[in-house]
N, C-alpha and C positions, 0 to 999 in steps of 0.2 A: 837659670837665665843669663842671656850676654846684657849684656853693659848696655848695646842701642834699646833688647826688650825695654829691659830697668828702667831707662833713660822714657823712654815714651806713655811705658804703666803711670812712670812718677809726674809727668803732664799731663795727662789725662786725671792723674789724681789732685792737681791744680791746679784744673781747670775745671774741674766740677765741683770742687770748692768754694771755685770763688763761681761758679754760678746758684751757689748756696747761698754765701751772703747777697748776693744781688736779688732774689727772691725770697727772705723775708716778709714780707707783705704778702706774699701772693699761695694761699697755699698750694693750688696744683701747681707752680710754677716748683714749691720748693720738694710737695715729694717727688718730680721728676727730676729735681737736685738731688736729693737721697739718694736716688737711684745710679744717679748718674755716682756718687759717690760709692756706694756698692759695690757696685759693677767693677770699680777702678781700685777699691782696698781688695776686692777680693780676688782680680787679675795679677795680685801684686803679693797673693798666697795669704792675704790680712781675713778680720771676719766681716759678713755687714754687719749694721748700726741700724734700729728699728729708728722710725719715725713718732716724732710727738705729736700727735694731735690734738687741739686744746679743746674739748666740747661746752659750747658759749650757749645751753638748751639752759642749764639752770639760771647764769648770771640772763637771760632777756625775761621768762617769765619773771625772775623777781620784781625787776623791771615794771611788766606788766599788770604783778600784783602789788604795786607796789610799799613790796617788802625789802626795797631798795630806792630811794630818792636822790639822783643824781648830784640836785643842786647839791644834797648835803652833804655827797658824795664824791669831790673831784675822782679820782684814786676810777671808780669804779667809771664815771665819764667816760676815765681811758681803755678805760675796758671793753666798753659798749664798742667806742669805734672800733680795738683791735678787731672785734669782732664783726661788725656791720665791715670790716673789709681783708675778714679772713673769710668769713661768707657772702662774698659778693662776685661768686660765679656762676658758671652756668649748670653745674653738676648740683645745686643747691635745689631739694623738693620744695614742692609750694609749702608744705606745712611748716615749713623752714624761712621761706621767702615770707607767709605770715606771719609769722613770728617774730621776725625782723622790723618787719612793718611798725606793729602792734606795742615793741616796748621803745622804736623810735616816738609812735606818736606821745606815748605813756608822756613819756623822758622832755617832750619838748613840751607838755600841761604841766609836767612836773616844775618846770625849771620856767612858766610864764607865770602859773600861779606864786610860788615863792617869788618872780618879780613885779604884784601884785596885778598883773595884769589883770583881765573879766574872760575866763575862759570858761566859753557853750561847748558843753558835750555833749 
């Protein structure tokens, strides 16, 4: 591989890694960036990496079913925020959108009850 090509491919990898760093809270952008990193790695003669996609379904269902109380578990509140941010795109199916809305509704109710507000179901 000649030096100019190697420099160009290295620049492509650097740009793809920067794109990946900027896309950390956007699932689709992260997947696109991982594709760009993989293309650059393969062009340089390396191996590709696999995307790690977090499934937030269990967390959302636990919030809906009151198995997790977000007022008592601040780290789970942060997990809910990550889930909403990660799933906030057009590719999310209607069932998942509905589950997110139910989890947010129940999380709000949990916090209101914990702060002694009257909640009408």
